[in-house]
C-alpha positions in Angstrom: 105.1 80.3 86.0 102.2 80.0 88.5 102.8 81.7 91.8 100.8 80.5 94.9 99.6 83.2 97.4 98.2 82.6 100.8 95.7 85.2 102.1 94.7 86.0 105.7 92.1 88.2 107.4 90.4 90.8 105.3 92.4 89.7 102.3 90.9 86.2 102.5 87.4 87.7 102.7 88.0 90.1 99.8 89.3 87.3 97.5 86.8 84.7 98.7 89.6 82.2 99.2 92.5 81.4 101.5 94.9 80.6 98.6 95.0 81.8 95.1 97.4 81.4 92.1 98.5 83.9 89.5 100.5 83.5 86.4 103.7 85.6 86.1 106.8 85.5 83.9 109.9 84.5 85.8 111.9 85.9 87.4 109.0 87.6 89.3 109.4 90.1 92.1 106.8 90.3 94.8 105.7 93.6 93.3 105.0 91.9 89.9 103.0 89.1 91.7 100.9 91.8 93.5 100.2 93.5 90.2 99.1 90.2 88.6 97.0 89.6 91.7 95.1 92.9 91.3 94.2 91.9 87.7 92.7 88.6 88.8 91.2 89.7 92.1 90.5 93.5 91.9 88.8 93.5 95.3 92.2 93.1 96.9 93.7 96.2 95.3 92.8 98.7 98.1 94.3 96.5 100.7 97.7 95.7 99.0 99.5 98.9 99.8 99.4 98.1 103.5 100.1 94.3 103.5 103.2 92.6 104.9 104.8 90.0 102.6 106.5 86.8 103.8 107.8 83.6 102.5 107.9 80.9 105.2 108.9 82.6 108.4 110.9 85.3 106.6 109.5 88.8 105.9 110.2 90.0 102.4 110.2 93.3 100.6 108.4 93.9 97.3 111.6 94.1 95.3 112.6 90.5 96.3 112.4 87.9 93.6 110.4 84.8 94.2 111.5 81.3 93.3 108.9 79.1 91.5 108.4 76.8 94.5 107.9 79.6 97.1 104.5 80.5 98.4 104.0 84.2 99.0 102.0 84.9 102.2 100.1 88.3 102.5 99.4 89.5 106.0 96.9 92.4 106.4 97.8 95.2 108.9 96.8 94.5 112.5 94.6 97.1 114.2 92.9 97.4 117.5 93.9 98.2 121.0 
């Protein structure tokens, strides 16, 4: 199964793309997808422990399973004042 991942902010810069795809074996949890993502895009690895994960308008935890048609959205932490 190919999982689509949308990237924003520093994640987009690190990957050099706003959207990437990774191959995973279903059923795949978000944690599994993130592991596969670090294999194909190692520059993202230092950022992933702090990202928020969402599907559509719903925040998800890393133990959630993704359906084949769902796009995982990774949101970097917000900082500033």
